[in-house]
GULO-992054 format. One line per 10 residues: number of its first residue (from 1); their letters; for each residue z, y, x of N, C-alpha, C, O. Coordinates in steps of 0.05 Angstrom, whole numbers. Each point is the difference from the previous one (the first is absolute). Layout:
! residues N
NUM	A	Z/Y/X/Z/Y/X/Z/Y/X/Z/Y/X | ...;
***
This chain:
! residues 110
1	MDSFKGQGGI	1755/-1459/1265/-10/23/13/-28/7/-11/-7/23/-1 | -8/-44/-7/-26/5/-11/2/15/-27/-17/17/-6 | 38/-23/-9/3/14/-26/7/29/5/-8/18/-16 | 23/-12/37/7/27/7/-25/15/9/-4/23/-8 | -13/-36/23/-25/12/9/-18/4/-24/-15/20/-1 | 15/-38/-17/-17/2/-24/8/23/-17/-16/15/-11 | 43/-11/8/10/22/-16/-6/27/14/-6/19/-13 | 7/-19/40/-6/24/15/-30/6/-3/-7/24/-2 | -9/-45/2/-29/5/-4/-6/11/-28/-17/17/-3 | 31/-28/-17/-3/10/-27/8/29/-2/-13/17/-12;
11	QMLLTAEQEA	36/-11/26/10/28/0/-21/18/13/-4/23/-9 | -8/-32/30/-20/16/14/-24/4/-18/-12/22/-1 | 4/-43/-13/-23/3/-18/7/20/-23/-17/16/-7 | 41/-18/-4/7/19/-21/1/29/10/-9/18/-13 | 19/-15/37/0/27/12/-28/10/5/-6/23/-5 | -11/-40/15/-28/7/5/-14/7/-26/-16/18/-1 | 22/-33/-20/-12/5/-26/9/27/-11/-16/15/-11 | 42/-9/15/10/26/-9/-14/23/16/-7/21/-12 | 4/-24/37/-13/20/17/-29/3/-9/-10/22/-2 | -3/-44/-4/-28/1/-9/-1/15/-27/-19/16/-4;
21	QHIVSSARNL	38/-21/-14/0/14/-25/4/30/4/-12/16/-14 | 30/-9/33/4/29/6/-26/12/11/-7/23/-7 | -6/-38/24/-25/11/12/-21/3/-22/-14/21/-1 | 11/-41/-16/-19/2/-22/7/22/-19/-18/15/-9 | 44/-12/3/9/21/-18/-6/28/12/-9/17/-14 | 15/-14/39/-5/27/13/-30/5/1/-8/23/-2 | -8/-44/7/-29/3/1/-10/9/-28/-17/17/-2 | 27/-30/-19/-7/8/-27/7/29/-6/-16/15/-11 | 40/-7/19/9/27/-4/-18/20/15/-7/21/-11 | 0/-28/36/-18/17/15/-27/2/-13/-12/21/-1;
31	KMARLKQAKE	2/-44/-9/-25/-1/-13/0/18/-25/-18/15/-5 | 39/-18/-11/3/16/-24/1/30/6/-12/17/-13 | 27/-10/35/2/28/8/-28/10/9/-7/23/-7 | -8/-39/22/-27/8/8/-19/3/-24/-15/19/-1 | 17/-37/-18/-16/2/-24/6/25/-16/-18/14/-10 | 44/-8/8/8/24/-14/-10/25/14/-10/19/-12 | 12/-19/39/-9/23/16/-31/3/-3/-10/22/-4 | -4/-45/5/-29/1/-3/-8/11/-28/-19/15/-3 | 34/-24/-17/-6/9/-28/5/30/-2/-17/14/-12 | 38/-4/24/6/29/-1/-22/16/14/-8/21/-9;
41	EAEKDVALFR	0/-31/32/-22/13/15/-26/0/-16/-14/20/0 | 8/-42/-12/-24/-2/-16/1/20/-24/-19/12/-7 | 43/-10/-6/3/18/-22/-4/29/9/-12/16/-14 | 22/-10/38/-3/27/11/-30/6/6/-10/21/-7 | -4/-41/18/-28/3/6/-16/4/-26/-18/17/-2 | 25/-33/-19/-14/3/-25/5/27/-12/-18/13/-11 | 43/-3/12/7/26/-11/-16/22/15/-10/19/-12 | 9/-21/38/-15/19/16/-29/0/-7/-13/21/-3 | 1/-45/1/-28/-3/-6/-5/12/-28/-20/14/-5 | 37/-21/-14/-3/10/-27/1/31/-1/-16/12/-14;
51	SQMETEYQKK	34/0/29/2/29/0/-24/12/13/-10/21/-9 | -1/-33/30/-24/10/12/-24/-2/-19/-16/19/-2 | 14/-41/-12/-22/-3/-19/3/19/-23/-20/11/-10 | 44/-6/1/5/18/-22/-7/29/9/-12/15/-16 | 19/-8/40/-7/26/11/-30/4/1/-11/21/-7 | -3/-42/17/-29/1/3/-13/2/-28/-19/15/-4 | 30/-30/-15/-10/1/-28/3/28/-12/-18/10/-12 | 42/1/15/5/27/-10/-18/21/13/-10/18/-14 | 5/-22/40/-18/19/14/-28/-2/-12/-13/20/-4 | 3/-45/0/-27/-3/-12/-1/11/-28/-20/12/-7;
61	ISESSGSSGN	41/-16/-8/0/11/-28/-1/30/1/-15/13/-15 | 30/-1/33/0/30/1/-27/10/10/-9/21/-8 | -3/-36/27/-26/8/10/-21/-2/-22/-17/18/-4 | 18/-40/-11/-20/-3/-21/3/20/-23/-19/10/-11 | 44/-5/4/5/20/-21/-7/28/10/-9/17/-15 | 15/-12/40/-7/26/12/-30/4/2/-10/21/-7 | -4/-42/15/-29/2/1/-12/2/-28/-20/14/-4 | 33/-26/-15/-9/2/-28/3/29/-9/-18/11/-13 | 40/1/20/4/29/-7/-20/17/14/-11/19/-11 | 5/-26/36/-20/15/15/-28/-4/-12/-15/19/-1;
71	TVKRLEEETD	10/-43/-7/-26/-6/-13/-3/16/-25/-22/11/-5 | 42/-10/-12/-1/15/-25/-4/30/7/-17/13/-13 | 31/-3/32/-3/28/8/-28/6/10/-12/20/-8 | 1/-38/24/-27/3/11/-20/0/-22/-19/16/-1 | 22/-35/-18/-18/-2/-23/1/25/-17/-21/9/-10 | 44/2/5/3/24/-15/-14/23/13/-14/16/-13 | 17/-14/40/-14/21/15/-30/-3/-2/-14/20/-4 | 4/-44/7/-29/-5/-2/-10/7/-27/-22/12/-3 | 37/-19/-18/-8/5/-27/-1/30/-5/-19/10/-12 | 39/5/22/0/29/-3/-24/12/14/-13/19/-11;
81	KKIKALTKST	6/-28/35/-23/10/14/-26/-5/-16/-17/18/-2 | 15/-42/-9/-24/-7/-15/-2/17/-25/-22/9/-8 | 44/-4/-6/0/16/-24/-8/29/7/-16/12/-14 | 26/-2/36/-7/28/8/-30/1/7/-14/19/-7 | 4/-40/21/-29/0/7/-17/-1/-25/-20/14/-2 | 28/-31/-17/-16/-2/-25/2/26/-16/-21/8/-11 | 44/4/10/2/26/-14/-17/21/13/-13/15/-14 | 12/-14/40/-16/19/15/-30/-5/-6/-15/19/-6 | 7/-44/9/-29/-6/-5/-7/4/-29/-23/8/-6 | 41/-12/-12/-5/5/-28/-4/29/-6/-17/8/-15;
91	SIVSKEIIEM	34/9/27/-3/29/-4/-26/10/11/-12/18/-11 | 2/-29/33/-25/8/11/-23/-10/-17/-19/16/-6 | 19/-40/-3/-21/-12/-15/0/10/-29/-21/2/-13 | 44/5/2/1/9/-28/-16/25/-4/-11/4/-21 | 10/14/40/-16/25/-3/-29/-7/-2/-14/11/-17 | 4/-29/33/-27/-9/-1/-7/-14/-26/-21/5/-12 | 39/-21/2/-4/-15/-25/-1/20/-23/-17/-3/-18 | 35/22/18/0/20/-21/-26/16/-1/-12/5/-21 | 2/2/45/-25/15/2/-23/-17/-10/-17/10/-15 | 16/-36/22/-21/-18/-8/1/-3/-31/-21/0/-13;
101	LMKHVTSVKI	45/-4/2/2/-3/-29/-9/25/-15/-14/-1/-20 | 22/24/30/-7/25/-12/-31/4/1/-12/9/-20 | 0/-17/42/-29/2/2/-14/-18/-20/-19/9/-13 | 29/-34/10/-13/-18/-19/5/8/-29/-17/-5/-17 | 41/15/12/7/8/-28/-16/25/-8/-9/2/-23 | 6/15/41/-12/26/-8/-31/-1/1/-13/17/-12 | 2/-37/26/-29/-1/1/-11/-17/-24/12/-20/-8 | -34/29/-3/-11/-13/-23/-28/-11/8/-16/14/11 | 12/-39/-17/-25/-13/6/-15/-5/-26/13/-9/-20 | -37/15/19/-16/-5/-24/-19/-22/4/-15/-7/-18;
***
């Protein structure tokens, strides 16, 4: 009877071992599924972050190139104003200079 009990005990141990293997196997499968899910979520987060950063980068580039264009336009306007001011002052002063030169050229000192 002891040998029958021993074989029953062995059978119980084998059954318990198989159940434990099933539990471990299902736990591994669940772990792998969770890791895969976490990886997919992380990839989505990275893609979202990358697109946000790319959008921000493009915005800054467009702002800097836009301000560069504005700066060039502003400088051109300032240059035109200065040229007009110099031309105006030159036309006023040129009459005086011509008169002064004519006076010195035509006068004779002995």
